[in-house]
N, CA, C and O atoms as a GROMACS GRO file, in nm:
protein
  440
    1MET      N    1   4.123 -14.569   4.144
    1MET     CA    2   4.038 -14.451   4.146
    1MET      C    3   4.006 -14.415   4.291
    1MET      O    4   3.965 -14.502   4.368
    2ASN      N    5   4.023 -14.290   4.327
    2ASN     CA    6   3.994 -14.246   4.463
    2ASN      C    7   3.845 -14.231   4.485
    2ASN      O    8   3.771 -14.187   4.397
    3LYS      N    9   3.802 -14.269   4.603
    3LYS     CA   10   3.662 -14.251   4.639
    3LYS      C   11   3.643 -14.107   4.687
    3LYS      O   12   3.720 -14.058   4.770
    4ALA      N   13   3.540 -14.041   4.635
    4ALA     CA   14   3.515 -13.903   4.676
    4ALA      C   15   3.480 -13.900   4.825
    4ALA      O   16   3.408 -13.988   4.875
    5ARG      N   17   3.529 -13.801   4.894
    5ARG     CA   18   3.500 -13.787   5.037
    5ARG      C   19   3.361 -13.731   5.057
    5ARG      O   20   3.309 -13.660   4.972
    6GLU      N   21   3.303 -13.762   5.170
    6GLU     CA   22   3.173 -13.707   5.205
    6GLU      C   23   3.190 -13.560   5.242
    6GLU      O   24   3.286 -13.523   5.311
    7ALA      N   25   3.098 -13.478   5.197
    7ALA     CA   26   3.108 -13.334   5.223
    7ALA      C   27   3.094 -13.303   5.372
    7ALA      O   28   3.009 -13.359   5.441
    8LYS      N   29   3.179 -13.215   5.420
    8LYS     CA   30   3.181 -13.174   5.560
    8LYS      C   31   3.075 -13.067   5.588
    8LYS      O   32   3.019 -13.060   5.698
    9PHE      N   33   3.048 -12.983   5.488
    9PHE     CA   34   2.952 -12.873   5.502
    9PHE      C   35   2.827 -12.905   5.421
    9PHE      O   36   2.827 -12.996   5.339
   10PHE      N   37   2.719 -12.828   5.445
   10PHE     CA   38   2.592 -12.859   5.380
   10PHE      C   39   2.528 -12.736   5.316
   10PHE      O   40   2.563 -12.622   5.349
   11ILE      N   41   2.435 -12.760   5.227
   11ILE     CA   42   2.364 -12.652   5.159
   11ILE      C   43   2.287 -12.571   5.263
   11ILE      O   44   2.215 -12.626   5.347
   12GLY      N   45   2.304 -12.439   5.256
   12GLY     CA   46   2.242 -12.348   5.350
   12GLY      C   47   2.334 -12.307   5.465
   12GLY      O   48   2.302 -12.215   5.540
   13GLN      N   49   2.446 -12.374   5.479
   13GLN     CA   50   2.540 -12.341   5.587
   13GLN      C   51   2.620 -12.216   5.551
   13GLN      O   52   2.658 -12.197   5.436
   14VAL      N   53   2.645 -12.132   5.651
   14VAL     CA   54   2.728 -12.014   5.632
   14VAL      C   55   2.872 -12.050   5.669
   14VAL      O   56   2.899 -12.103   5.777
   15VAL      N   57   2.962 -12.021   5.575
   15VAL     CA   58   3.104 -12.052   5.594
   15VAL      C   59   3.187 -11.929   5.557
   15VAL      O   60   3.138 -11.835   5.495
   16ARG      N   61   3.311 -11.933   5.598
   16ARG     CA   62   3.404 -11.827   5.559
   16ARG      C   63   3.532 -11.892   5.509
   16ARG      O   64   3.564 -12.006   5.544
   17HIS      N   65   3.604 -11.816   5.428
   17HIS     CA   66   3.731 -11.866   5.375
   17HIS      C   67   3.836 -11.864   5.485
   17HIS      O   68   3.842 -11.770   5.565
   18ARG      N   69   3.916 -11.966   5.488
   18ARG     CA   70   4.020 -11.981   5.590
   18ARG      C   71   4.128 -11.872   5.579
   18ARG      O   72   4.187 -11.834   5.680
   19VAL      N   73   4.155 -11.823   5.457
   19VAL     CA   74   4.264 -11.728   5.434
   19VAL      C   75   4.212 -11.591   5.390
   19VAL      O   76   4.252 -11.488   5.446
   20TYR      N   77   4.124 -11.589   5.292
   20TYR     CA   78   4.078 -11.463   5.233
   20TYR      C   79   3.953 -11.411   5.304
   20TYR      O   80   3.873 -11.490   5.354
   21PRO      N   81   3.935 -11.278   5.307
   21PRO     CA   82   3.826 -11.218   5.384
   21PRO      C   83   3.690 -11.219   5.312
   21PRO      O   84   3.640 -11.114   5.271
   22PHE      N   85   3.633 -11.338   5.297
   22PHE     CA   86   3.496 -11.345   5.247
   22PHE      C   87   3.423 -11.460   5.312
   22PHE      O   88   3.483 -11.554   5.365
   23ARG      N   89   3.291 -11.451   5.305
   23ARG     CA   90   3.203 -11.553   5.363
   23ARG      C   91   3.084 -11.571   5.270
   23ARG      O   92   3.064 -11.492   5.178
   24GLY      N   93   3.006 -11.676   5.294
   24GLY     CA   94   2.891 -11.697   5.209
   24GLY      C   95   2.806 -11.814   5.253
   24GLY      O   96   2.839 -11.886   5.347
   25VAL      N   97   2.695 -11.832   5.180
   25VAL     CA   98   2.603 -11.942   5.203
   25VAL      C   99   2.626 -12.046   5.094
   25VAL      O  100   2.632 -12.012   4.976
   26ILE      N  101   2.640 -12.171   5.133
   26ILE     CA  102   2.659 -12.280   5.036
   26ILE      C  103   2.527 -12.306   4.964
   26ILE      O  104   2.424 -12.325   5.028
   27PHE      N  105   2.532 -12.307   4.829
   27PHE     CA  106   2.412 -12.339   4.753
   27PHE      C  107   2.427 -12.464   4.667
   27PHE      O  108   2.328 -12.511   4.610
   28ASP      N  109   2.546 -12.518   4.657
   28ASP     CA  110   2.566 -12.643   4.585
   28ASP      C  111   2.701 -12.702   4.627
   28ASP      O  112   2.790 -12.631   4.673
   29VAL      N  113   2.714 -12.835   4.610
   29VAL     CA  114   2.836 -12.905   4.647
   29VAL      C  115   2.873 -13.001   4.535
   29VAL      O  116   2.789 -13.075   4.484
   30ASP      N  117   3.000 -12.998   4.496
   30ASP     CA  118   3.055 -13.097   4.403
   30ASP      C  119   3.137 -13.195   4.487
   30ASP      O  120   3.218 -13.151   4.568
   31PRO      N  121   3.118 -13.327   4.471
   31PRO     CA  122   3.193 -13.423   4.552
   31PRO      C  123   3.344 -13.414   4.533
   31PRO      O  124   3.422 -13.448   4.622
   32GLU      N  125   3.384 -13.367   4.416
   32GLU     CA  126   3.526 -13.335   4.391
   32GLU      C  127   3.529 -13.226   4.285
   32GLU      O  128   3.425 -13.191   4.229
   33PHE      N  129   3.646 -13.174   4.256
   33PHE     CA  130   3.663 -13.062   4.165
   33PHE      C  131   3.586 -13.082   4.034
   33PHE      O  132   3.597 -13.187   3.971
   34ALA      N  133   3.508 -12.982   3.994
   34ALA     CA  134   3.430 -12.990   3.870
   34ALA      C  135   3.430 -12.857   3.796
   34ALA      O  136   3.330 -12.820   3.735
   35ASN      N  137   3.540 -12.788   3.801
   35ASN     CA  138   3.555 -12.662   3.728
   35ASN      C  139   3.658 -12.687   3.617
   35ASN      O  140   3.700 -12.801   3.596
   36THR      N  141   3.697 -12.582   3.547
   36THR     CA  142   3.790 -12.598   3.436
   36THR      C  143   3.935 -12.608   3.485
   36THR      O  144   3.969 -12.557   3.592
   37ASP      N  145   4.018 -12.675   3.407
   37ASP     CA  146   4.161 -12.680   3.440
   37ASP      C  147   4.222 -12.540   3.436
   37ASP      O  148   4.313 -12.510   3.513
   38GLU      N  149   4.172 -12.456   3.347
   38GLU     CA  150   4.220 -12.318   3.340
   38GLU      C  151   4.197 -12.246   3.473
   38GLU      O  152   4.286 -12.175   3.522
   39TRP      N  153   4.079 -12.264   3.531
   39TRP     CA  154   4.047 -12.202   3.660
   39TRP      C  155   4.144 -12.254   3.766
   39TRP      O  156   4.201 -12.176   3.843
   40TRP      N  157   4.161 -12.387   3.770
   40TRP     CA  158   4.248 -12.449   3.871
   40TRP      C  159   4.392 -12.403   3.855
   40TRP      O  160   4.458 -12.373   3.954
   41GLN      N  161   4.441 -12.396   3.730
   41GLN     CA  162   4.578 -12.352   3.705
   41GLN      C  163   4.600 -12.205   3.742
   41GLN      O  164   4.713 -12.163   3.766
   42SER      N  165   4.493 -12.126   3.745
   42SER     CA  166   4.506 -11.984   3.779
   42SER      C  167   4.534 -11.962   3.928
   42SER      O  168   4.572 -11.851   3.968
   43ILE      N  169   4.517 -12.064   4.008
   43ILE     CA  170   4.546 -12.055   4.151
   43ILE      C  171   4.696 -12.073   4.171
   43ILE      O  172   4.754 -12.168   4.118
   44PRO      N  173   4.760 -11.984   4.247
   44PRO     CA  174   4.905 -12.000   4.269
   44PRO      C  175   4.936 -12.140   4.322
   44PRO      O  176   4.869 -12.191   4.411
   45GLU      N  177   5.039 -12.201   4.265
   45GLU     CA  178   5.072 -12.340   4.295
   45GLU      C  179   5.091 -12.367   4.444
   45GLU      O  180   5.052 -12.473   4.493
   46ASP      N  181   5.149 -12.272   4.516
   46ASP     CA  182   5.175 -12.295   4.658
   46ASP      C  183   5.048 -12.299   4.743
   46ASP      O  184   5.054 -12.343   4.858
   47VAL      N  185   4.934 -12.253   4.691
   47VAL     CA  186   4.807 -12.259   4.765
   47VAL      C  187   4.700 -12.334   4.687
   47VAL      O  188   4.584 -12.336   4.728
   48ARG      N  189   4.736 -12.396   4.577
   48ARG     CA  190   4.641 -12.469   4.492
   48ARG      C  191   4.590 -12.592   4.567
   48ARG      O  192   4.670 -12.675   4.609
   49PRO      N  193   4.458 -12.605   4.583
   49PRO     CA  194   4.404 -12.719   4.656
   49PRO      C  195   4.403 -12.847   4.573
   49PRO      O  196   4.408 -12.843   4.450
   50SER      N  197   4.396 -12.958   4.641
   50SER     CA  198   4.382 -13.087   4.577
   50SER      C  199   4.244 -13.095   4.511
   50SER      O  200   4.147 -13.039   4.563
   51LYS      N  201   4.235 -13.163   4.398
   51LYS     CA  202   4.107 -13.177   4.328
   51LYS      C  203   4.018 -13.285   4.388
   51LYS      O  204   3.897 -13.286   4.362
   52ASP      N  205   4.074 -13.375   4.467
   52ASP     CA  206   3.997 -13.490   4.516
   52ASP      C  207   3.933 -13.464   4.653
   52ASP      O  208   3.949 -13.543   4.747
   53GLN      N  209   3.862 -13.354   4.662
   53GLN     CA  210   3.789 -13.318   4.783
   53GLN      C  211   3.663 -13.245   4.740
   53GLN      O  212   3.656 -13.199   4.626
   54PRO      N  213   3.564 -13.232   4.828
   54PRO     CA  214   3.446 -13.156   4.791
   54PRO      C  215   3.480 -13.008   4.764
   54PRO      O  216   3.567 -12.950   4.828
   55PHE      N  217   3.410 -12.952   4.666
   55PHE     CA  218   3.418 -12.810   4.634
   55PHE      C  219   3.278 -12.752   4.648
   55PHE      O  220   3.180 -12.817   4.614
   56TYR      N  221   3.270 -12.629   4.698
   56TYR     CA  222   3.143 -12.567   4.734
   56TYR      C  223   3.118 -12.442   4.652
   56TYR      O  224   3.208 -12.361   4.628
   57HIS      N  225   2.993 -12.427   4.610
   57HIS     CA  226   2.947 -12.307   4.541
   57HIS      C  227   2.885 -12.218   4.649
   57HIS      O  228   2.794 -12.259   4.720
   58LEU      N  229   2.935 -12.096   4.660
   58LEU     CA  230   2.888 -12.003   4.764
   58LEU      C  231   2.826 -11.879   4.704
   58LEU      O  232   2.874 -11.826   4.603
   59LEU      N  233   2.718 -11.832   4.766
   59LEU     CA  234   2.670 -11.696   4.743
   59LEU      C  235   2.751 -11.614   4.842
   59LEU      O  236   2.720 -11.610   4.961
   60ALA      N  237   2.854 -11.549   4.791
   60ALA     CA  238   2.957 -11.491   4.877
   60ALA      C  239   2.947 -11.339   4.886
   60ALA      O  240   2.880 -11.273   4.807
   61GLU      N  241   3.018 -11.287   4.987
   61GLU     CA  242   3.029 -11.142   5.007
   61GLU      C  243   3.164 -11.113   5.072
   61GLU      O  244   3.220 -11.194   5.146
   62ASN      N  245   3.213 -10.994   5.040
   62ASN     CA  246   3.327 -10.939   5.114
   62ASN      C  247   3.292 -10.794   5.146
   62ASN      O  248   3.177 -10.754   5.127
   63ASP      N  249   3.386 -10.716   5.191
   63ASP     CA  250   3.355 -10.578   5.228
   63ASP      C  251   3.313 -10.492   5.110
   63ASP      O  252   3.244 -10.391   5.129
   64GLU      N  253   3.353 -10.530   4.989
   64GLU     CA  254   3.325 -10.447   4.872
   64GLU      C  255   3.210 -10.494   4.784
   64GLU      O  256   3.142 -10.411   4.724
   65THR      N  257   3.186 -10.624   4.776
   65THR     CA  258   3.093 -10.673   4.674
   65THR      C  259   3.030 -10.807   4.711
   65THR      O  260   3.063 -10.868   4.813
   66GLU      N  261   2.940 -10.851   4.625
   66GLU     CA  262   2.875 -10.981   4.635
   66GLU      C  263   2.905 -11.058   4.507
   66GLU      O  264   2.915 -10.999   4.400
   67TYR      N  265   2.920 -11.189   4.517
   67TYR     CA  266   2.957 -11.268   4.400
   67TYR      C  267   2.934 -11.416   4.430
   67TYR      O  268   2.896 -11.453   4.541
   68VAL      N  269   2.957 -11.500   4.330
   68VAL     CA  270   2.953 -11.645   4.348
   68VAL      C  271   3.097 -11.694   4.355
   68VAL      O  272   3.180 -11.656   4.272
   69ALA      N  273   3.126 -11.777   4.453
   69ALA     CA  274   3.262 -11.831   4.472
   69ALA      C  275   3.258 -11.983   4.462
   69ALA      O  276   3.156 -12.046   4.489
   70TYR      N  277   3.371 -12.040   4.424
   70TYR     CA  278   3.389 -12.185   4.415
   70TYR      C  279   3.510 -12.217   4.500
   70TYR      O  280   3.622 -12.177   4.466
   71VAL      N  281   3.490 -12.290   4.612
   71VAL     CA  282   3.596 -12.303   4.712
   71VAL      C  283   3.612 -12.448   4.756
   71VAL      O  284   3.514 -12.520   4.775
   72SER      N  285   3.736 -12.491   4.772
   72SER     CA  286   3.765 -12.626   4.820
   72SER      C  287   3.732 -12.638   4.969
   72SER      O  288   3.737 -12.540   5.044
   73GLU      N  289   3.699 -12.760   5.008
   73GLU     CA  290   3.665 -12.784   5.148
   73GLU      C  291   3.778 -12.744   5.243
   73GLU      O  292   3.752 -12.688   5.349
   74GLN      N  293   3.904 -12.771   5.203
   74GLN     CA  294   4.017 -12.741   5.291
   74GLN      C  295   4.029 -12.593   5.322
   74GLN      O  296   4.094 -12.556   5.420
   75ASN      N  297   3.967 -12.507   5.242
   75ASN     CA  298   3.979 -12.363   5.263
   75ASN      C  299   3.858 -12.300   5.329
   75ASN      O  300   3.847 -12.177   5.334
   76LEU      N  301   3.766 -12.382   5.380
   76LEU     CA  302   3.647 -12.328   5.444
   76LEU      C  303   3.642 -12.365   5.592
   76LEU      O  304   3.689 -12.471   5.634
   77VAL      N  305   3.583 -12.275   5.670
   77VAL     CA  306   3.552 -12.299   5.810
   77VAL      C  307   3.411 -12.246   5.835
   77VAL      O  308   3.363 -12.160   5.762
   78VAL      N  309   3.347 -12.298   5.938
   78VAL     CA  310   3.212 -12.254   5.973
   78VAL      C  311   3.216 -12.109   6.018
   78VAL      O  312   3.304 -12.069   6.094
   79ASP      N  313   3.120 -12.031   5.971
   79ASP     CA  314   3.103 -11.893   6.019
   79ASP      C  315   2.987 -11.896   6.116
   79ASP      O  316   2.872 -11.910   6.076
   80ASP      N  317   3.017 -11.883   6.243
   80ASP     CA  318   2.912 -11.888   6.345
   80ASP      C  319   2.880 -11.750   6.402
   80ASP      O  320   2.835 -11.738   6.515
   81SER      N  321   2.903 -11.646   6.320
   81SER     CA  322   2.878 -11.509   6.365
   81SER      C  323   2.729 -11.481   6.382
   81SER      O  324   2.690 -11.393   6.459
   82GLY      N  325   2.644 -11.556   6.310
   82GLY     CA  326   2.500 -11.531   6.316
   82GLY      C  327   2.454 -11.414   6.231
   82GLY      O  328   2.335 -11.386   6.223
   83LYS      N  329   2.548 -11.345   6.168
   83LYS     CA  330   2.512 -11.231   6.083
   83LYS      C  331   2.455 -11.280   5.951
   83LYS      O  332   2.505 -11.378   5.895
   84PRO      N  333   2.350 -11.214   5.899
   84PRO     CA  334   2.297 -11.256   5.769
   84PRO      C  335   2.396 -11.227   5.657
   84PRO      O  336   2.476 -11.134   5.666
   85VAL      N  337   2.390 -11.308   5.554
   85VAL     CA  338   2.472 -11.286   5.435
   85VAL      C  339   2.394 -11.193   5.344
   85VAL      O  340   2.277 -11.219   5.316
   86ARG      N  341   2.455 -11.086   5.298
   86ARG     CA  342   2.382 -10.982   5.225
   86ARG      C  343   2.374 -11.006   5.074
   86ARG      O  344   2.316 -10.924   5.003
   87ASN      N  345   2.431 -11.114   5.023
   87ASN     CA  346   2.424 -11.142   4.880
   87ASN      C  347   2.278 -11.144   4.837
   87ASN      O  348   2.197 -11.217   4.895
   88ALA      N  349   2.244 -11.066   4.735
   88ALA     CA  350   2.104 -11.050   4.691
   88ALA      C  351   2.041 -11.181   4.646
   88ALA      O  352   1.919 -11.196   4.655
   89GLN      N  353   2.120 -11.274   4.597
   89GLN     CA  354   2.066 -11.402   4.551
   89GLN      C  355   2.021 -11.493   4.664
   89GLN      O  356   1.947 -11.589   4.641
   90VAL      N  357   2.064 -11.465   4.787
   90VAL     CA  358   2.027 -11.549   4.901
   90VAL      C  359   1.875 -11.552   4.916
   90VAL      O  360   1.817 -11.659   4.937
   91GLU      N  361   1.810 -11.437   4.905
   91GLU     CA  362   1.664 -11.431   4.921
   91GLU      C  363   1.591 -11.512   4.815
   91GLU      O  364   1.482 -11.562   4.841
   92GLN      N  365   1.649 -11.525   4.697
   92GLN     CA  366   1.586 -11.601   4.590
   92GLN      C  367   1.594 -11.751   4.615
   92GLN      O  368   1.506 -11.826   4.571
   93MET      N  369   1.697 -11.796   4.683
   93MET     CA  370   1.721 -11.939   4.699
   93MET      C  371   1.690 -11.995   4.837
   93MET      O  372   1.666 -12.115   4.852
   94PHE      N  373   1.691 -11.908   4.940
   94PHE     CA  374   1.680 -11.956   5.078
   94PHE      C  375   1.578 -11.876   5.159
   94PHE      O  376   1.550 -11.760   5.131
   95ASP      N  377   1.524 -11.943   5.260
   95ASP     CA  378   1.445 -11.879   5.365
   95ASP      C  379   1.529 -11.883   5.492
   95ASP      O  380   1.604 -11.978   5.513
   96ARG      N  381   1.517 -11.779   5.576
   96ARG     CA  382   1.585 -11.780   5.706
   96ARG      C  383   1.496 -11.851   5.805
   96ARG      O  384   1.375 -11.828   5.808
   97ASP      N  385   1.554 -11.938   5.886
   97ASP     CA  386   1.474 -12.002   5.990
   97ASP      C  387   1.480 -11.918   6.118
   97ASP      O  388   1.550 -11.817   6.124
   98LYS      N  389   1.407 -11.961   6.219
   98LYS     CA  390   1.398 -11.882   6.342
   98LYS      C  391   1.531 -11.869   6.415
   98LYS      O  392   1.547 -11.781   6.499
   99ASN      N  393   1.626 -11.958   6.384
   99ASN     CA  394   1.758 -11.952   6.447
   99ASN      C  395   1.860 -11.875   6.364
   99ASN      O  396   1.977 -11.869   6.400
  100GLY      N  397   1.814 -11.816   6.252
  100GLY     CA  398   1.903 -11.738   6.167
  100GLY      C  399   1.974 -11.820   6.061
  100GLY      O  400   2.056 -11.766   5.986
  101GLY      N  401   1.944 -11.949   6.053
  101GLY     CA  402   2.005 -12.034   5.950
  101GLY      C  403   1.933 -12.020   5.818
  101GLY      O  404   1.829 -11.954   5.809
  102TYR      N  405   1.986 -12.080   5.716
  102TYR     CA  406   1.929 -12.075   5.582
  102TYR      C  407   1.880 -12.213   5.540
  102TYR      O  408   1.950 -12.313   5.554
  103ARG      N  409   1.757 -12.216   5.490
  103ARG     CA  410   1.697 -12.340   5.440
  103ARG      C  411   1.657 -12.318   5.295
  103ARG      O  412   1.596 -12.217   5.263
  104PRO      N  413   1.691 -12.412   5.206
  104PRO     CA  414   1.653 -12.395   5.065
  104PRO      C  415   1.502 -12.379   5.051
  104PRO      O  416   1.425 -12.450   5.116
  105LYS      N  417   1.461 -12.286   4.966
  105LYS     CA  418   1.320 -12.270   4.938
  105LYS      C  419   1.271 -12.397   4.867
  105LYS      O  420   1.347 -12.458   4.791
  106PRO      N  421   1.148 -12.438   4.891
  106PRO     CA  422   1.097 -12.561   4.830
  106PRO      C  423   1.114 -12.564   4.677
  106PRO      O  424   1.137 -12.671   4.621
  107SER      N  425   1.105 -12.451   4.611
  107SER     CA  426   1.113 -12.449   4.466
  107SER      C  427   1.255 -12.466   4.412
  107SER      O  428   1.272 -12.488   4.292
  108VAL      N  429   1.357 -12.457   4.498
  108VAL     CA  430   1.496 -12.469   4.450
  108VAL      C  431   1.570 -12.587   4.512
  108VAL      O  432   1.690 -12.599   4.491
  109ARG      N  433   1.503 -12.672   4.585
  109ARG     CA  434   1.571 -12.788   4.645
  109ARG      C  435   1.622 -12.880   4.536
  109ARG      O  436   1.562 -12.893   4.430
  110HIS      N  437   1.735 -12.943   4.565
  110HIS     CA  438   1.797 -13.038   4.471
  110HIS      C  439   1.731 -13.172   4.484
  110HIS      O  440   1.767 -13.266   4.414
   0.00000   0.00000   0.00000
């Protein structure tokens, strides 16, 4: 049995997808894949990530919309633009700190 890797990113961190044009705030982390096989199989095989890595739940945005995304660690990079994430759910779950980062509100901490 493989040991789950330690997560590279943290709750409240702003990240962007390595390939696709979206970014978001992490609100939860799975130590390894925890979605349906149907979801995983829907990803084209040539870009399908390994299941034995952390997967992140993001309050995401792109140029057109806001949504929740589920993304493998290998497909994320830090977004250090400093721009706020406009997803409406961010305000419900996070407070902005003086440096522009996101901190979980006390009522939603894990």
